[in-house]
C-alpha positions in Angstrom: 10.1 69.0 -76.0 12.6 69.9 -78.8 11.7 67.3 -80.3 7.9 68.0 -80.0 8.4 71.2 -81.0 10.7 69.4 -84.2 7.9 66.7 -84.8 5.4 69.8 -84.8 7.3 71.2 -88.1 7.9 68.3 -89.8 4.6 66.2 -89.7 2.6 69.5 -90.2 4.3 72.5 -90.9 3.4 74.5 -87.9 6.1 76.3 -85.1 4.4 76.0 -82.0 4.5 77.3 -78.3 4.5 73.9 -76.1 1.8 75.5 -73.6 2.7 71.9 -71.1 2.8 68.4 -70.4 -0.9 66.4 -70.8 0.2 63.4 -69.8 2.9 60.2 -70.8 1.2 57.1 -72.1 3.0 53.6 -71.8 1.2 50.1 -72.4 2.6 46.4 -71.3 5.0 45.0 -73.7 5.6 47.8 -76.4 7.4 50.4 -76.7 7.6 53.3 -77.3 6.6 55.4 -74.0 4.4 58.4 -75.4 4.7 62.1 -74.3 1.8 64.1 -75.1 2.2 68.0 -74.9 -0.9 70.6 -75.6 0.5 73.4 -77.6 0.0 76.8 -79.4 0.3 77.2 -83.0 2.4 79.8 -83.7 3.2 80.4 -87.2 3.2 77.3 -90.1 0.3 76.3 -92.3 -1.7 73.3 -91.0 -0.7 70.6 -94.3 0.5 66.9 -94.4 3.9 66.4 -94.3 5.9 63.4 -95.1 4.7 61.7 -92.3 1.7 62.3 -92.0 -2.1 61.3 -94.4 -3.6 64.0 -93.6 -3.6 67.4 -91.5 -7.2 69.4 -90.0 -8.4 71.1 -87.0 -11.0 69.4 -84.9 -13.7 70.2 -82.0 -13.3 67.0 -79.7 -17.1 66.2 -81.6 -15.9 65.9 -85.0 -12.8 63.9 -84.0 -12.8 60.8 -86.3 -12.1 58.7 -82.9 -12.9 55.2 -85.2 -10.4 56.4 -87.6 -6.9 57.0 -84.8 -4.3 54.0 -85.6 -3.6 54.1 -81.7 -4.0 54.0 -78.3 -2.2 57.1 -77.3 -3.8 59.6 -79.7 -7.5 58.5 -78.4 -6.1 58.9 -74.8 -4.0 62.1 -75.6 -7.0 63.4 -77.1 -9.5 62.5 -74.2 -7.1 63.9 -71.8 -6.8 67.0 -73.7 -10.0 67.8 -74.4 -11.2 66.5 -70.5 -8.3 69.9 -69.6 -5.7 67.6 -68.2 -2.5 70.0 -68.4 0.5 69.8 -66.3 2.0 73.2 -67.0 4.5 73.4 -64.9 6.2 70.1 -66.5 6.8 71.6 -69.9 
């Protein structure tokens, strides 16, 4: 979880509170394993940092689904929007 908090700051300039685990994604013959958390912004100003091309807030209907680069990003967002959350595993 500490790594997720650090990544949110490094990639989006946001301080976050982890609300729970959405899911863990792995793919045959591929590394790494992707862990997706739901989080709430508690500070900072959303912006694209060094490892990001762009940053923004999106409703589910506005997510640019075809432009998402990784299957885990699509699956993680779909699970998040479905309300999947494992709060006791945060």
